[in-house]
Structure formats: structure tokens, C-alpha cells
N, CA, C and O atoms as a DFTB+ gen file, in Angstrom:
268 C
 N C O
     1  1       3.723     140.597    -112.160
     2  2       3.437     139.491    -111.303
     3  2       4.365     139.598    -110.123
     4  3       5.580     139.707    -110.284
     5  1       3.790     139.568    -108.922
     6  2       4.604     139.651    -107.723
     7  2       3.984     138.780    -106.640
     8  3       2.807     138.425    -106.705
     9  1       4.785     138.447    -105.657
    10  2       4.354     137.570    -104.571
    11  2       4.431     138.354    -103.261
    12  3       5.436     139.000    -102.966
    13  1       3.344     138.283    -102.481
    14  2       3.344     139.007    -101.204
    15  2       3.997     138.173    -100.107
    16  3       4.471     137.065    -100.356
    17  1       4.019     138.719     -98.883
    18  2       4.685     138.054     -97.765
    19  2       3.999     136.750     -97.357
    20  3       4.602     135.928     -96.666
    21  1       2.760     136.553     -97.771
    22  2       2.029     135.315     -97.474
    23  2       2.249     134.258     -98.551
    24  3       1.772     133.130     -98.425
    25  1       2.972     134.623     -99.611
    26  2       3.233     133.700    -100.700
    27  2       2.161     133.714    -101.777
    28  3       2.188     132.886    -102.687
    29  1       1.219     134.646    -101.686
    30  2       0.158     134.746    -102.684
    31  2       0.663     135.504    -103.909
    32  3       1.321     136.537    -103.790
    33  1       0.345     134.976    -105.077
    34  2       0.765     135.592    -106.342
    35  2      -0.286     136.622    -106.753
    36  3      -1.488     136.366    -106.681
    37  1       0.189     137.789    -107.186
    38  2      -0.690     138.870    -107.623
    39  2      -0.283     139.308    -109.026
    40  3       0.894     139.280    -109.385
    41  1      -1.266     139.705    -109.800
    42  2      -1.036     140.232    -111.142
    43  2      -1.588     141.641    -111.172
    44  3      -2.742     141.864    -110.806
    45  1      -0.789     142.581    -111.597
    46  2      -1.214     143.979    -111.593
    47  2      -0.339     144.767    -112.555
    48  3       0.777     144.360    -112.877
    49  1      -0.861     145.897    -113.009
    50  2      -0.032     146.775    -113.833
    51  2       0.748     147.758    -112.971
    52  3       1.546     148.541    -113.485
    53  1       0.520     147.719    -111.658
    54  2       1.239     148.571    -110.710
    55  2       1.821     147.702    -109.603
    56  3       1.088     146.973    -108.935
    57  1       3.129     147.774    -109.405
    58  2       3.788     147.031    -108.342
    59  2       3.800     147.892    -107.085
    60  3       4.330     149.003    -107.115
    61  1       3.231     147.413    -105.982
    62  2       3.293     148.192    -104.749
    63  2       4.763     148.410    -104.359
    64  3       5.555     147.468    -104.401
    65  1       5.127     149.615    -103.989
    66  2       6.532     149.932    -103.694
    67  2       7.168     149.020    -102.645
    68  3       8.358     148.719    -102.737
    69  1       6.405     148.580    -101.664
    70  2       6.984     147.745    -100.613
    71  2       7.402     146.364    -101.119
    72  3       8.163     145.671    -100.444
    73  1       6.921     145.954    -102.289
    74  2       7.283     144.652    -102.843
    75  2       8.373     144.737    -103.913
    76  3       8.848     143.704    -104.384
    77  1       8.765     145.916    -104.293
    78  2       9.801     146.078    -105.323
    79  2      11.128     145.424    -104.940
    80  3      11.744     144.790    -105.797
    81  1      11.602     145.544    -103.691
    82  2      12.882     144.913    -103.349
    83  2      12.857     143.383    -103.404
    84  3      13.915     142.757    -103.472
    85  1      11.682     142.779    -103.378
    86  2      11.579     141.323    -103.366
    87  2      11.729     140.709    -104.753
    88  3      11.859     139.491    -104.872
    89  1      11.714     141.516    -105.788
    90  2      11.793     141.019    -107.152
    91  2      10.402     140.732    -107.701
    92  3       9.443     140.558    -106.950
    93  1      10.314     140.686    -109.020
    94  2       9.028     140.451    -109.666
    95  2       9.253     140.091    -111.130
    96  3      10.367     140.187    -111.645
    97  1       8.188     139.680    -111.781
    98  2       8.251     139.345    -113.207
    99  2       7.409     140.339    -113.992
   100  3       6.346     140.766    -113.541
   101  1       7.895     140.699    -115.159
   102  2       7.109     141.513    -116.087
   103  2       6.577     140.541    -117.128
   104  3       7.346     139.856    -117.802
   105  1       5.253     140.487    -117.254
   106  2       4.654     139.548    -118.191
   107  2       3.794     140.286    -119.208
   108  3       3.337     141.403    -118.963
   109  1       3.584     139.647    -120.346
   110  2       2.749     140.228    -121.393
   111  2       1.282     139.948    -121.078
   112  3       0.975     139.183    -120.163
   113  1       0.392     140.557    -121.825
   114  2      -1.042     140.310    -121.623
   115  2      -1.410     138.877    -121.951
   116  3      -2.466     138.398    -121.539
   117  1      -0.545     138.180    -122.693
   118  2      -0.778     136.776    -123.010
   119  2      -0.259     135.852    -121.915
   120  3      -0.459     134.640    -121.982
   121  1       0.404     136.416    -120.906
   122  2       0.915     135.624    -119.796
   123  2       2.326     135.101    -119.977
   124  3       2.774     134.232    -119.229
   125  1       3.021     135.625    -120.963
   126  2       4.398     135.207    -121.226
   127  2       5.344     136.105    -120.427
   128  3       5.229     137.330    -120.456
   129  1       6.281     135.471    -119.712
   130  2       7.252     136.248    -118.941
   131  2       8.188     136.966    -119.894
   132  3       8.891     136.344    -120.690
   133  1       8.183     138.290    -119.797
   134  2       9.004     139.129    -120.663
   135  2      10.355     139.420    -120.006
   136  3      11.389     139.455    -120.673
   137  1      10.324     139.627    -118.691
   138  2      11.545     139.963    -117.972
   139  2      11.389     139.577    -116.510
   140  3      10.317     139.742    -115.927
   141  1      12.468     139.060    -115.919
   142  2      12.485     138.742    -114.490
   143  2      13.365     139.776    -113.805
   144  3      14.533     139.944    -114.157
   145  1      12.802     140.458    -112.835
   146  2      13.551     141.439    -112.053
   147  2      13.959     140.740    -110.759
   148  3      13.092     140.371    -109.967
   149  1      15.257     140.550    -110.525
   150  2      15.686     139.821    -109.330
   151  2      15.476     140.628    -108.048
   152  3      15.318     141.848    -108.075
   153  1      15.479     139.922    -106.950
   154  2      15.359     140.574    -105.641
   155  2      16.594     141.433    -105.394
   156  3      17.677     141.139    -105.901
   157  1      16.424     142.483    -104.618
   158  2      17.550     143.340    -104.254
   159  2      18.525     142.541    -103.397
   160  3      18.114     141.693    -102.604
   161  1      19.799     142.811    -103.557
   162  2      20.815     142.099    -102.790
   163  2      20.830     142.588    -101.348
   164  3      20.583     143.762    -101.073
   165  1      21.124     141.663    -100.428
   166  2      21.248     142.028     -99.019
   167  2      22.619     142.654     -98.790
   168  3      23.494     142.567     -99.651
   169  1      22.807     143.278     -97.642
   170  2      24.103     143.872     -97.315
   171  2      25.186     142.803     -97.299
   172  3      26.316     143.044     -97.722
   173  1      24.832     141.621     -96.810
   174  2      25.797     140.524     -96.758
   175  2      26.203     140.079     -98.159
   176  3      27.377     139.805     -98.409
   177  1      25.239     140.006     -99.070
   178  2      25.537     139.614    -100.447
   179  2      26.423     140.651    -101.124
   180  3      27.348     140.298    -101.855
   181  1      26.145     141.924    -100.886
   182  2      26.951     142.998    -101.470
   183  2      28.380     142.938    -100.942
   184  3      29.335     143.084    -101.705
   185  1      28.528     142.721     -99.621
   186  2      29.857     142.639     -99.021
   187  2      30.627     141.434     -99.555
   188  3      31.819     141.538     -99.843
   189  1      29.956     140.298     -99.688
   190  2      30.614     139.093    -100.197
   191  2      31.055     139.291    -101.647
   192  3      32.140     138.860    -102.037
   193  1      30.211     139.941    -102.433
   194  2      30.551     140.210    -103.829
   195  2      31.754     141.145    -103.928
   196  3      32.635     140.946    -104.764
   197  1      31.787     142.167    -103.069
   198  2      32.912     143.108    -103.069
   199  2      34.200     142.398    -102.672
   200  3      35.249     142.641    -103.270
   201  1      34.133     141.522    -101.668
   202  2      35.313     140.779    -101.243
   203  2      35.797     139.849    -102.351
   204  3      37.001     139.716    -102.574
   205  1      34.873     139.218    -103.034
   206  2      35.230     138.323    -104.136
   207  2      35.907     139.098    -105.266
   208  3      36.912     138.650    -105.818
   209  1      35.353     140.260    -105.605
   210  2      35.948     141.094    -106.654
   211  2      37.346     141.566    -106.269
   212  3      38.252     141.586    -107.101
   213  1      37.516     141.946    -105.002
   214  2      38.825     142.398    -104.533
   215  2      39.838     141.258    -104.616
   216  3      40.986     141.469    -105.007
   217  1      39.409     140.053    -104.248
   218  2      40.302     138.895    -104.315
   219  2      40.698     138.603    -105.759
   220  3      41.855     138.281    -106.031
   221  1      39.752     138.712    -106.680
   222  2      40.052     138.480    -108.095
   223  2      41.045     139.514    -108.610
   224  3      41.983     139.179    -109.333
   225  1      40.834     140.771    -108.233
   226  2      41.744     141.835    -108.673
   227  2      43.143     141.606    -108.121
   228  3      44.136     141.810    -108.820
   229  1      43.219     141.181    -106.863
   230  2      44.518     140.888    -106.253
   231  2      45.221     139.768    -106.995
   232  3      46.416     139.854    -107.276
   233  1      44.474     138.711    -107.314
   234  2      45.043     137.577    -108.024
   235  2      45.523     137.992    -109.410
   236  3      46.603     137.583    -109.836
   237  1      44.742     138.794    -110.115
   238  2      45.148     139.271    -111.431
   239  2      46.411     140.122    -111.358
   240  3      47.292     140.026    -112.212
   241  1      46.481     140.955    -110.321
   242  2      47.663     141.804    -110.135
   243  2      48.903     140.943    -109.885
   244  3      49.974     141.206    -110.433
   245  1      48.743     139.913    -109.051
   246  2      49.862     139.013    -108.781
   247  2      50.304     138.296    -110.056
   248  3      51.502     138.155    -110.303
   249  1      49.356     137.849    -110.856
   250  2      49.675     137.162    -112.114
   251  2      50.429     138.069    -113.070
   252  3      51.359     137.632    -113.747
   253  1      50.028     139.337    -113.126
   254  2      50.724     140.298    -113.993
   255  2      52.153     140.527    -113.507
   256  3      53.076     140.646    -114.312
   257  1      52.332     140.588    -112.184
   258  2      53.676     140.796    -111.628
   259  2      54.574     139.604    -111.914
   260  3      55.772     139.762    -112.150
   261  1      53.989     138.407    -111.892
   262  2      54.765     137.200    -112.176
   263  2      55.212     137.197    -113.630
   264  3      56.346     136.821    -113.925
   265  1      54.346     137.606    -114.534
   266  2      54.687     137.645    -115.963
   267  2      55.726     138.692    -116.213
   268  3      56.148     138.883    -117.353
């Protein structure tokens, strides 16, 4: 199950490659969601996550030095 740029929902056994980065759901033949594949992260999200991880590592290092 995937949604196109117009917001229309599509059901198919093949996901068009251009829609893979947007995320999609894998559902069973009974219509039950088996797995949700999230959208690919943007460059900004990746950079923010890296900065957050670096800050956490710095804080942990400082805490270890204090102990």
C-alpha cells in the first residue's frame, strides 16, 4: 500500500521505485498491516540526528570524567 503525490492510495504487489523513499505499508491479503516502512530521512533530519548523537556522546564522556 502506497500513496502517490496526489494523495491517492494504491494497492499493489510491486512498489514503483519513485515512491519507495516516501514510505509504504506491507499488508496481508486480508488487509492487515504487517509492516510499516517509514519514509527516508531528509538530509536535515540526518544532520540533526548526528548532532544529537554527538551531543549525547559528549555528555556521557563528561559524566565519565566527573566520576
